[in-house]
C-alpha atoms as one frame of an Amber mdcrd trajectory, in Angstrom:
protein
 -72.370  63.179-122.862 -70.755  66.543-122.636 -69.719  68.196-125.791 -66.147
  68.263-127.059 -66.134  72.097-127.114 -67.336  72.118-123.529 -64.456  69.827
-122.672 -61.798  72.073-124.455 -63.419  75.094-122.440 -62.882  73.448-119.279
 -59.344  72.495-120.166 -58.505  76.167-120.933 -60.239  77.442-117.957 -58.521
  74.975-115.689 -55.239  75.598-117.221 -55.618  79.397-116.596 -56.706  78.505
-112.833 -53.491  76.495-112.286 -51.328  79.244-113.757 -52.883  82.122-111.969
 -54.358  80.503-108.531 -53.000  77.110-107.767 -55.514  74.913-106.058 -55.070
  71.567-104.262 -51.692  72.730-103.097 -49.697  71.604 -99.896 -50.604  74.815
 -98.394 -54.444  74.325 -98.991 -54.085  70.837 -97.777 -52.613  71.947 -94.550
 -55.502  74.432 -94.172 -58.086  71.658 -94.921 -56.857  69.510 -91.962 -56.470
  72.639 -89.651 -59.730  74.314 -90.417 -61.771  72.312 -87.716 -59.260  73.139
 -84.996 -59.109  76.704 -86.356 -62.779  77.239 -86.015 -63.133  75.567 -82.772
 -63.993  77.382 -79.521 -64.322  80.643 -81.472 -68.161  81.158 -80.886 -69.116
  82.212 -77.476 -72.585  82.839 -75.613 -74.042  79.711 -77.365 -75.174  77.489
 -74.503 -76.462  74.011 -75.436 -78.768  72.705 -72.646 -81.277  74.372 -70.241
 -82.193  72.791 -66.863 -85.342  73.880 -64.988 -85.587  74.081 -61.064 -89.231
  73.694 -60.655 -91.223  76.275 -62.662 -89.640  79.437 -61.519 -85.788  78.947
 -62.234 -83.736  77.840 -65.205 -80.094  77.373 -65.017 -77.480  76.847 -67.678
 -73.770  76.704 -68.565 -72.617  79.394 -70.892 -69.482  79.254 -72.891 -67.596
  82.451 -72.485 -64.003  83.579 -73.658 -61.610  80.965 -72.214 -64.002  79.282
 -70.040 -67.653  78.967 -68.887 -69.919  80.307 -66.414 -73.224  79.119 -64.746
 -76.110  81.372 -65.002 -79.559  81.308 -63.334 -82.752  82.843 -64.778 -85.755
  83.833 -62.389 -88.888  83.647 -64.447 -90.809  85.875 -62.017 -88.324  88.624
 -61.517 -87.380  88.206 -65.213 -83.767  88.589 -64.495 -80.640  86.649 -65.159
 -77.574  86.314 -62.656 -74.743  84.201 -62.076 -75.897  80.761 -60.529 -73.524
  81.209 -57.682 -70.285  82.866 -56.700 -67.696  81.294 -59.105 -64.740  82.557
 -57.235 -65.699  81.284 -53.777 -66.950  77.927 -55.371 -63.471  77.724 -57.188
 -61.470  78.443 -53.878 -63.505  75.653 -51.909 -63.101  73.289 -54.750 -59.355
  73.924 -54.890 -59.046  73.208 -51.113 -61.123  69.955 -51.471 -59.297  68.576
 -54.442 -55.789  69.994 -53.268 -55.117  71.492 -56.689 -55.827  74.871 -58.358
 -59.246  75.106 -59.841 -59.901  78.391 -61.969 -63.420  80.282 -61.455 -63.836
  80.208 -65.283 -62.892  76.512 -65.776 -64.982  74.724 -62.913 -64.507  70.974
 -63.409 -67.963  69.993 -62.274 -70.691  68.054 -64.058 -74.243  66.445 -63.399
 -75.206  69.687 -61.497 -78.299  69.740 -59.666 -79.793  72.510 -57.657 -82.011
  72.044 -54.542 -85.373  73.806 -55.079 -84.625  76.283 -52.450 -81.439  77.269
 -54.441 -79.409  76.818 -50.840 -77.147  73.984 -52.266 -76.189  72.163 -55.281
 -74.931  68.659 -55.872 -72.333  68.005 -58.503 -69.799  65.555 -59.644 -65.952
  65.855 -60.358 -64.166  62.838 -61.616 -65.956  59.962 -59.692 -66.887  61.894
 -56.674 -70.295  63.270 -55.862 -70.239  66.409 -53.770 -72.827  68.883 -52.227
 -72.255  72.477 -51.787 -73.829  74.852 -49.213 -74.467  78.009 -51.334 -74.354
  80.262 -48.140 -71.015  78.991 -46.864 -69.502  77.368 -49.783 -68.623  74.216
 -47.693 -68.242  71.121 -49.738 -69.183  67.841 -48.514 -68.499  64.554 -50.222
 -71.707  62.422 -50.428 -70.550  59.356 -52.304 -68.967  58.139 -55.360 -70.403
  58.748 -58.843 -71.200  55.720 -61.181 -72.296  56.449 -64.758 -75.621  54.877
 -65.090 -75.725  51.263 -66.406 -77.337  50.757 -69.830 -80.138  48.340 -69.417
 -79.833  45.679 -72.066 -82.640  43.610 -70.562 -85.723  44.880 -72.106 -88.010
  42.837 -69.648 -86.001  43.116 -66.440 -86.059  40.612 -63.810 -85.129  36.842
 -63.988 -85.537  34.187 -66.499 -86.533  30.557 -66.073 -84.157  27.717 -66.713
 -85.246  27.598 -70.423 -84.602  31.316 -70.941 -88.223  32.324 -70.794 -89.321
  35.278 -68.710 -92.078  34.267 -66.207 -94.577  37.420 -65.882 -96.482  38.105
 -62.574-100.257  38.857 -62.660-101.194  42.393 -61.548-102.847  40.799 -58.303
 -99.565  39.027 -57.733-101.469  35.635 -57.359-100.105  33.842 -60.491 -97.041
  33.841 -62.814 -97.369  33.073 -66.496 -94.498  31.369 -68.369 -93.831  29.048
 -71.412 -92.896  25.557 -71.045 -92.479  22.991 -73.865 -93.599  25.755 -76.305
 -97.045  26.372 -74.411 -98.315  28.716 -72.132 -98.707  27.832 -68.350 -99.580
  29.557 -65.196 -98.535  28.846 -61.645-100.272  29.630 -58.506 -97.804  31.449
 -56.420 -99.198  30.172 -53.124 -99.914  26.591 -53.870 -97.206  26.189 -56.543
 -99.588  24.533 -58.818 -99.017  24.689 -62.462-101.849  24.762 -65.013-101.356
  24.493 -68.731-103.360  26.752 -70.550-102.509  26.093 -74.366-101.806  22.670
 -76.089-101.107  23.674 -79.650 -97.748  25.119 -79.440 -94.841  23.357 -81.087
 -91.333  24.035 -82.212 -92.614  25.382 -85.521 -95.345  27.503 -84.162 -94.580
  28.272 -80.474 -95.804  30.434 -77.851 -93.414  33.212 -77.081 -92.549  34.664
 -73.584 -94.107  38.025 -74.680 -97.122  37.856 -72.392 -99.632  40.498 -71.072
-101.927  40.133 -68.269-105.363  42.106 -68.292-105.321  44.679 -65.433-107.864
  42.532 -63.502-105.648  39.333 -63.872-108.442  37.337 -65.355-107.120  37.052
 -68.817-103.818  36.743 -70.561-102.573  37.649 -74.085 -99.819  35.409 -75.495
 -98.026  35.780 -78.808 -97.835  32.679 -80.935 -95.066  32.588 -83.181 -94.265
  30.898 -86.476 -90.496  31.681 -87.078 -89.438  33.257 -90.110 -86.587  32.733
 -92.452 -82.894  32.773 -91.000 -80.655  34.901 -93.073 -76.965  35.565 -91.995
 -74.364  37.794 -93.420 -70.752  36.935 -93.193 -67.520  39.096 -92.578 -63.839
  38.112 -92.499 -62.215  40.314 -89.858 -58.584  40.238 -91.620 -56.644  41.882
 -88.753 -58.060  41.156 -85.399 -56.179  42.809 -82.420 -56.273  39.699 -80.197
 -54.775  37.158 -82.663 -52.730  36.664 -85.837 -55.242  34.654 -87.950 -58.461
  36.345 -89.309 -61.748  35.703 -87.752 -65.267  34.943 -89.298 -68.154  36.928
 -88.171 -71.845  36.490 -88.773 -74.877  38.738 -88.128 -78.656  38.047 -88.362
 -79.709  40.232 -91.383 -83.046  40.113 -93.210 -83.234  41.331 -96.510 -86.083
  42.425 -98.901 -88.323  39.382 -99.772 -87.038  37.240 -96.947 -89.725  35.393
 -94.926 -90.925  37.074 -91.603 -92.207  35.404 -88.507 -95.883  35.307 -88.156
 -97.058  36.591 -84.938-100.771  35.609 -83.667-102.132  37.113 -80.357-103.872
  34.389 -78.434-106.323  35.099 -75.448-106.894  32.984 -72.514-109.468  33.024
 -69.642-107.605  32.247 -66.430-110.773  31.588 -64.438-112.151  28.940 -67.038
-108.774  27.853 -68.215-110.060  28.261 -71.687-108.666  29.678 -74.931-110.760
  32.516 -76.703-110.262  32.320 -80.594-108.889  35.423 -82.084-109.323  35.464
 -85.982-106.314  36.472 -87.890-108.063  37.845 -91.030-107.313  41.565 -90.256
-103.439  40.950 -89.708-102.567  38.015 -92.173 -99.857  39.778 -94.367 -98.020
  41.045 -91.409 -94.727  42.925 -91.446 -95.144  43.572 -87.763 -97.503  43.473
 -84.780 -96.703  46.114 -81.981 -97.999  48.386 -79.333-100.109  45.743 -77.619
-102.123  47.373 -74.586-104.877  46.359 -72.544-107.711  48.851 -71.840-108.192
  49.857 -68.106-111.743  48.367 -68.008-110.284  44.924 -69.133-112.828  44.736
 -71.878-110.356  44.495 -74.765-106.769  44.898 -75.923-105.418  46.932 -78.883
-102.311  46.523 -81.143-101.088  47.999 -84.298-100.583  46.006 -87.460 -98.176
  47.005 -90.177 -98.799  45.056 -93.415 -96.002  43.921 -95.396 -95.278  46.312
 -98.013 -96.168  49.395 -95.696 -99.342  50.237 -97.755-101.813  49.298 -94.823
-101.314  50.206 -91.241-104.161  49.303 -88.676-104.983  49.877 -84.987-106.881
  46.831 -84.185-109.047  45.920 -81.053-109.518  42.475 -79.514-112.752  42.042
 -77.619-111.551  40.278 -74.391-114.937  38.345 -74.162-115.500  37.316 -77.604
-112.161  37.441 -79.283-113.553  39.359 -82.164-111.194  41.962 -83.919-112.248
  45.056 -85.186-110.335  48.062 -86.866-110.337  51.237 -84.960-107.995  53.130
 -87.530-106.950  52.025 -90.960-104.257  54.120 -92.788-103.683  53.248 -96.487
-101.651  54.644 -99.171-100.976  53.614-102.856 -97.168  54.318-102.158 -96.344
  53.881 -98.492 -97.518  54.547 -95.001 -94.264  56.041 -93.420 -94.582  54.108
 -90.081 -90.805  54.509 -89.471 -90.764  58.273 -89.249 -94.324  59.863 -88.872
 -96.265  57.327 -86.808 -97.936  58.912 -83.684-100.528  57.818 -81.596-101.868
  58.796 -78.079-104.619  57.216 -76.224-106.960  59.485 -74.284-108.380  56.891
 -71.969-110.654  59.157 -70.109-112.573  60.037 -73.207-112.080  56.943 -75.208
-110.379  59.103 -77.980-107.164  58.745 -80.075-104.955  61.321 -81.517-103.448
  59.989 -84.730-101.224  61.265 -87.347-101.740  60.919 -91.038-100.611  62.110
 -94.393-104.070  61.412 -95.901-104.633  64.985 -97.053-101.320  65.245 -98.540
 -99.572  66.780 -95.377 -98.548  65.176 -92.032-101.301  66.225 -89.817-103.079
  65.090 -86.473-106.594  63.731 -86.210-108.886  63.130 -83.296-110.585  59.736
 -83.420-113.616  58.232 -81.383-111.991  55.048 -80.298-115.377  53.524 -79.683
-116.642  54.020 -83.214-113.632  54.315 -85.074-114.687  57.636 -86.686-112.733
  60.876 -87.074-114.221  63.402 -84.772-112.171  66.131 -86.340-108.861  67.016
 -88.061-106.895  68.921 -85.615-104.128  70.544 -87.645-104.435  71.599 -91.215
-102.718  73.335 -93.942 -99.974  73.094 -96.555 -97.248  72.339 -94.002 -96.292
  69.197 -91.853 -96.415  68.395 -88.178 -92.917  67.285 -87.333 -93.249  66.110
 -83.956 -95.707  65.971 -81.057 -93.911  67.402 -77.890 -96.738  66.940 -75.360
-100.359  66.009 -75.224-101.959  68.023 -72.392-105.151  66.067 -71.604-106.244
  68.182 -68.928-106.329  71.424 -70.929-107.104  69.497 -74.131-103.899  70.991
 -75.926-101.220  69.586 -78.125 -97.817  71.052 -78.326 -95.864  70.069 -81.579
 -93.312  71.255 -83.980 -94.096  72.136 -87.535 -92.251  73.424 -90.766 -93.184
  75.220 -93.893 -95.475  77.760 -91.858 -93.858  80.857 -93.525 -93.559  81.748
 -97.341 -90.572  83.926 -96.518 -88.686  81.328 -94.585 -86.740  78.045 -95.411
 -89.669  75.472 -95.403 -87.594  73.005 -93.133 -86.872  75.354 -90.227 -88.684
  73.999 -87.109 -91.293  75.979 -85.235 -93.151  75.305 -81.934 -96.982  75.602
 -82.012 -99.950  74.749 -79.691-103.438  73.837 -80.674-106.648  72.553 -78.857
-107.882  69.059 -79.421-110.840  70.457 -81.574-108.482  72.122 -84.027-109.062
  75.526 -82.722-106.903  78.238 -81.051-103.810  77.329 -83.004-100.955  79.388
 -81.568 -97.341  79.971 -82.951 -94.808  79.738 -80.003 -91.971  80.684 -82.305
 -91.984  82.964 -85.495 -88.384  84.222 -85.690 -86.729  83.248 -88.991 -84.610
  80.313 -87.608 -84.508  76.774 -86.668 -86.072  76.568 -83.122 -85.163  74.417
 -80.128 -87.451  75.004 -77.053 -87.079  73.832 -73.492 -90.417  74.203 -71.661
 -90.868  74.631 -67.767 -92.520  71.579 -66.180 -95.903  73.524 -66.161 -95.352
  74.798 -69.853 -95.978  78.403 -68.750 -92.412  79.445 -69.956 -90.139  78.207
 -72.297 -86.263  78.847 -73.422 -86.237  79.393 -77.105 -83.011  79.069 -78.858
 -82.857  79.646 -82.565 -80.302  79.813 -85.226 -79.509  79.247 -88.970 -76.458
  78.245 -90.789 -76.046  81.689 -91.348 -77.417  83.058 -88.061 -75.634  82.548
 -84.852 -77.699  81.193 -81.929 -80.191  83.673 -80.161 -81.608  82.541 -76.648
 -84.504  84.079 -75.091 -86.987  83.122 -72.357 -90.695  83.454 -73.560 -94.119
  83.333 -71.828 -96.578  80.570 -73.338 -99.612  82.755 -72.893 -98.266  85.637
 -74.765 -95.682  84.041 -76.941 -93.514  86.922 -76.442 -89.970  87.274 -75.194
 -89.629  88.435 -71.622 -85.791  88.172 -71.236 -82.885  88.167 -73.632 -80.643
  85.332 -72.308 -77.850  85.331 -74.844 -76.704  86.479 -78.350 -73.989  84.395
 -79.635 -70.747  86.272 -80.550 -68.799  84.991 -83.717 -66.379  87.893 -83.951
 -63.334  85.641 -83.170 -64.727  83.106 -85.727 -64.708  85.716 -88.386 -61.093
  86.750 -87.820 -60.160  83.216 -89.076 -61.655  84.014 -92.460 -64.660  81.936
 -91.757 -67.776  82.915 -93.647 -71.145  81.474 -93.323 -72.737  78.800 -95.758
 -75.091  80.483 -98.013 -78.746  79.387 -98.031 -79.888  79.008-101.631 -83.140
  77.888-103.249 -84.064  77.241-106.935 -87.026  75.828-108.618 -87.145  71.920
-109.020 -88.236  69.778-111.833 -91.977  70.933-111.800 -90.883  74.534-112.245
 -92.887  75.302-109.103 -91.369  73.808-105.960 -88.484  75.361-104.304 -85.504
  73.150-103.651 -83.258  74.169-100.689 -79.592  73.781 -99.993 -76.426  75.331
 -98.713 -73.264  76.652-100.484 -69.853  76.308 -98.520 -66.928  78.459 -99.799
 -63.368  78.149 -98.657 -61.711  80.812 -96.284 -59.612  81.857 -99.189 -62.496
  82.346-101.528 -61.779  84.730-104.449 -64.702  85.404-106.741 -62.107  85.719
-109.690 -61.225  82.218-109.568 -63.162  79.065-110.774 -64.133  76.380-108.552
 -65.223  72.978-109.390 -68.352  72.092-107.486 -68.592  68.878-105.073 -71.884
  67.760-103.878 -72.092  65.917-100.451 -75.234  63.835-100.753 -77.501  61.822
 -98.647 -80.819  61.248-100.378 -82.259  58.552 -98.057 -85.971  59.189 -98.004
 -86.485  58.809 -94.068 -85.708  62.364 -93.499 -84.286  65.727 -94.795 -80.691
  66.294 -94.584 -79.251  69.890 -95.327 -78.034  71.452 -91.963 -80.325  74.151
 -90.543 -78.690  74.973 -87.336 -75.445  77.151 -86.961 -72.284  75.282 -87.029
 -68.889  76.640 -87.527 -67.623  73.568 -89.187 -69.445  71.099 -91.493 -67.367
  67.933 -91.532 -68.240  66.649 -94.927 -68.049  70.145 -96.442 -65.788  72.568
 -94.869 -62.440  70.880 -95.215 -63.017  69.877 -98.916 -63.919  73.473 -99.666
 -60.339  74.563 -98.427 -58.754  72.503-101.164 -60.300  74.798-103.646 -63.721
  73.736-104.338 -67.432  74.945-103.923 -69.158  72.429-101.706 -73.118  72.035
-101.695 -75.614  69.992 -99.933 -79.364  69.884-101.255 -82.480  68.327-100.262
 -83.994  66.989-103.696 -87.627  65.558-104.134 -87.920  62.128-102.613 -86.668
  63.251 -99.287 -89.029  63.806 -96.259 -90.379  66.712 -94.244 -92.261  68.457
 -97.116 -95.640  67.370 -98.740 -96.581  63.587 -99.374 -96.132  64.444-103.069
 -92.818  65.523-102.649 -91.833  62.617-100.642 -93.494  60.036-102.983 -91.164
  60.625-105.690 -88.805  58.071-104.041 -91.386  55.298-104.318 -89.982  52.265
-106.075 -87.452  54.874-107.536 -84.634  55.275-105.368 -82.279  55.617-108.491
 -84.014  59.141-108.827 -82.348  60.445-105.769 -83.716  63.906-106.385 -81.028
  64.314-109.193 -83.311  66.354-111.599 -83.828  68.967-108.819 -80.179  68.882
-107.847 -78.942  69.487-111.371 -81.360  72.409-111.762 -80.330  73.923-108.187
 -76.616  73.836-109.315 -77.160  75.273-112.564 -79.175  77.996-110.955 -76.385
  78.532-108.540 -73.803  78.781-111.313 -75.920  81.206-113.191 -75.848  83.538
-110.238 -72.138  82.907-109.352 -70.119  82.278-112.411 -67.085  81.212-110.328
 -68.990  77.909-109.887 -67.594  75.654-112.661 -70.468  72.960-113.156 -68.353
  71.592-115.998 -66.461  69.888-113.223 -68.817  68.450-110.706 -67.982  65.830
-108.102 -70.167  64.023-105.497 -69.731  62.011-102.472 -71.763  60.347 -99.814
 -72.054  57.483 -97.482 -74.516  54.522 -96.974 -77.616  55.620 -98.885 -75.448
  58.523 -99.796 -72.947  56.174-101.071 -75.707  54.414-103.311 -76.640  58.064
-104.373 -72.895  58.917-105.293 -72.621  55.715-107.315 -76.005  56.565-109.153
 -74.606  59.887-109.970 -72.132  58.233-112.402 -74.405  55.344-113.485 -77.552
  57.342-114.310 -76.604  60.871-114.236 -73.142  61.119-115.903 -74.451  63.895
-118.180 -73.658  66.214-115.322 -71.553  64.669-112.774 -67.723  63.784-113.407
 -66.194  62.317-110.222 -67.913  60.214-107.457 -66.551  58.886-104.202 -68.955
  56.440-102.686 -68.528  55.005 -99.216 -70.196  51.704 -98.049 -73.014  52.202
-100.444 -76.158  50.061-100.791 -75.708  49.558-104.706 -78.535  47.157-104.949
 -81.527  47.407-102.783 -82.110  43.709-102.776 -78.639  43.484-100.889 -79.560
  45.902 -97.994 -81.570  45.574 -94.870 -85.281  44.723 -95.196 -87.017  47.335
 -93.131 -85.410  50.291 -95.030 -85.665  48.966 -98.474 -89.159  47.566 -98.481
 -90.306  50.821 -97.039 -89.451  52.748-100.139 -89.006  50.134-102.808 -92.057
  48.224-101.857 -92.976  44.388-101.458 -93.109  42.023-103.007 -89.853  42.519
-104.984 -90.561  43.744-108.449 -88.518  44.742-111.642 -88.112  48.289-110.045
 -85.270  46.795-107.782 -83.189  45.828-110.702 -84.067  49.101-112.376 -82.534
  51.108-109.574 -79.559  49.080-109.019 -76.181  50.495-109.712 -74.775  46.939
-110.022 -77.397  45.760-112.656 -76.699  48.900-114.456 -72.792  49.077-114.000
 -72.251  49.136-117.773 -73.865  52.635-117.967 -71.132  54.236-115.765 -69.181
  57.132-116.943 -66.724  59.264-115.059 -64.140  58.627-112.202 -65.442  56.390
-109.515 -63.848  55.548-106.031 -65.503  53.000-103.962 -64.689  52.878-100.239
 -65.695  49.994 -97.832 -65.193  48.840 -94.272 -64.589  45.102 -94.179 -66.806
  44.787 -91.103 -69.824  46.827 -92.179 -72.788  45.290 -90.715 -75.290  48.032
 -91.547 -75.102  47.669 -95.338 -73.787  44.209 -96.579 -70.099  44.697 -97.778
 -71.082  42.288-100.582 -73.178  45.166-102.154 -70.093  47.219-102.857 -68.182
  44.088-103.859 -70.919  43.060-106.255 -71.020  46.599-107.746 -67.125  46.242
-108.206 -67.527  42.878-109.884 -70.082  44.298-112.236 -67.715  47.220-113.250
 -64.948  44.867-113.772 -67.054  42.768-116.159 -68.090  45.889-117.947 -64.493
  47.003-118.396 -65.009  50.024-116.290 -61.981  51.679-114.531 -62.509  52.572
-110.983 -60.637  52.609-107.616 -61.534  50.321-104.803 -60.455  51.068-101.237
 -61.041  48.466 -98.298 -60.358  49.552 -94.818 -59.590  46.694 -92.624 -61.352
  46.275 -89.166 -63.774  49.250 -90.057 -67.507  49.124 -89.835 -70.237  51.209
 -91.466 -68.423  54.686 -92.081 -67.198  57.086 -94.579 -63.633  55.196 -94.344
 -62.285  57.001 -91.466 -59.150  59.196 -91.530 -57.576  56.985 -94.255 -60.748
  57.370 -96.385 -61.042  61.053 -95.890 -57.354  61.290 -97.217 -58.145  59.108
-100.239 -61.391  61.210-101.012 -59.568  64.517-100.740 -56.679  63.257-103.108
 -59.254  61.653-105.752 -61.301  65.052-106.071 -57.953  66.990-106.415 -56.691
  64.779-108.865 -59.633  64.403-111.073 -61.433  67.736-110.716 -58.495  70.164
-110.329 -56.099  68.047-112.500 -53.476  68.390-109.764 -51.281  65.787-108.501
 -51.916  65.674-104.655 -48.989  66.488-102.318 -47.197  63.488-100.566 -49.052
  62.404 -97.382 -45.750  62.528 -95.453 -45.668  66.335 -96.205 -49.432  66.920
 -95.433 -50.021  65.093 -92.331 -46.599  65.408 -90.520
C-alpha cells in the first residue's frame, strides 16, 4: 500500500495543480474530441501503396496539399515524373461524367497501367473506364463490381448430404462420403465402389479428401467428434423486433474435448485400406498442411500436440502406411505455432526451410527432408527473424524481415534482409533507423523502401537490391502544417527491466498544451497479449487510445514488457502459465525511470486501460499491482483464462488445466483488488465470453468491492464505442484529477 505521507503529498500537489492550471476542463474535453480531426490531413508526401508495372516502372498516389497526384518512377532512367497529365485527364473525365473534376482531386480507383504505358484502366463509382494516354480519350469498358468474398473453402458443388465430391487428378473418378464411409464413383460407368466400412456417426469419414497426383491413392480423414460447447447471448435491443433475442455460438474453452482426426490411406486399384498407425499424433490439438509428394511416394502433414509443447512434421509412406518424423520441435514452455510457424518445401532438392526458436531466437533452418536431419542453420544471431517474404529457389536465397539487428536502434524496428540457403552472404537491404516497409519489383532487382518512426515522418526511396543503396529519393513527408496545431511527436523511451539488463521499450504521449511546470497523472494504455508486441513503431499523427486522453491533462504511455513477443525466447517465456505477470514488474520500473527523468510525470497517480487481453491486464493492475496503479478501465477482458477461447489460452497457459489458471485469475483473486475500477462490456461479445466480465463483477460484489459496471446493448467485442470512450475519459478525470467532468450536453453538442 502507498504511504499516508505519499497520499498527503499527492493531495497538496493536486490541489496546487487545480488552482494554477485546471485540467479536465470543458476546454480540454473539447480539444480531446477535436484532436483527431485537428491532426487529420496535415501530413503530405506520405504515400501508402506502390504498384509495379513489370520490372521497370512503379507508380503511386501521393498525398499533396489539398489533393493527390499520381507519380511514375522509371528505374532505368532513375527519375520520377507525373504518371500522366492530370489537367488533361481531369478535363476528359469532367466531360465524361458531365460534372467538374479537379486535377488534384481525381475520383479514380483501381488504377492499372498497360505495360507500354500508352493507356490505363480505372474505375469511378461503378464504371470501368479506359484512358488513352496519348489522346486522353475515355472509353467505358464495363461496370465495376467489387470482388465477392469466397466463403466456400472448397468451391464447386456439394452432394445431397452436404459432402463435397472430390475429383481425381486424371478426371476418371470422384471420391465422396456416404453413410459415414468413403466411396469412389467411376465417372464413365457411374459405378460406385465402397472403400471404407468402419465409419459411423461417432467416428466418421469427413469430406476432406486428397488424391495422390497419379490418382491411385486417396487420403481421407476419419474424425471422432469433440465436445460441443456453446456460449449464449441475450440481444436486448434488436433492430428488427421489440422482444430480445437469444443468440448462441460454438466456442471451445480450455480443457474441452477436441475432435480426433486420423488420416486413412486407400489404394484405389486394389480397393484396399492401408493401415496408418496413430502413435505419433495421438494427443492432438490439430493436424494440418496435408500434402502429397509429387512422386506419389508419400504425403506429409503437421501435428500440433495438445499443450503446444511438441510440434511435428510427419510423413506417411504411401505403400506401407508407415509414419515417420521429419521434423520435431519441442519446448518446455510452448512452441509458438500461431505466430512463428514457417515451413517451405523445396521439392526439387527434397529440402525444407523451417523456423524454430531452439537456439533462443526465431531463426531459419535447412532440413534434408529425406533424412530429417538439419543440413545447416540459415540465420543466426541474437535477433529474431520476423517474417519470410520470399524463398527464391532458383538463386537459393531467402528474403525476410528481422528486428534487433542494431544496438543503437529500437529492437522492434523491422529491417529487410537477404541470405543464401547455406547461411552465407547475409545482406541488409535496409539499415536506416526506422521501421521499414518494402515493395519489391517482380524480379526483386529493385524495391521501394519506406521507413518511419513515431518521431520520424515517412521517408520513401527507390533502392537497388544488388547494392542495397538508394538510387532515387521519392518522397520526404512534410509535417509543417501538423506542427502548427501544437502537435508534438511521441517520445520513444527505454529503461532497464526487472533483470537490470534488458531494455524495455515504450512511448510517451504528451498533450498539445503540454507545460513542463505542471504535474500530469500518468495513464498506461496496455495490451500484453503474448502473441505479438504492441507499442506503435510507424509514424502517425494520432493514436486513438492515447492522443485524446492526453489532451485532458494526462501523460499517456504504452510499453512492451516481458512476456510479449518479437524479442528472445526467454523474454517471451515469462508469460508461460503466468499471464497475471503481464510484464508489470518491467512496466513499473519503466514509468519510475521516466518520472525520474521527467518530474512532471506524477506516478503517485497512475491509471491504466485496455481491451480484450488488455482488459484482463487492466483488471490485473488493481488485483495484483495496486501498489502502483490507482485507477483502471477494463473493456471486455478475459478475467479468468478458463472462460476464454481455447486456442489463445492453452497456447500460453498450457494443457491440461492446472492451478496456475486460478492463480492468474482476476475473478478468483478479486478480494485483493484495491483502487477504482470500471468494467465495460458489450452484451454481444463473441470473442471473449461476456460471462468472464460478469463473473468478475460477481466476485467483486461478494468481496464487498466498489466498482463501476458499464454494459453496452448490442455491442460486440470492443472498447465500448463512443459511449465507452466518454465513460472512460470521465472516470480518469474524476479519479486521477479529482475533477467533476463537465456535462456531456456541453462537451458533445
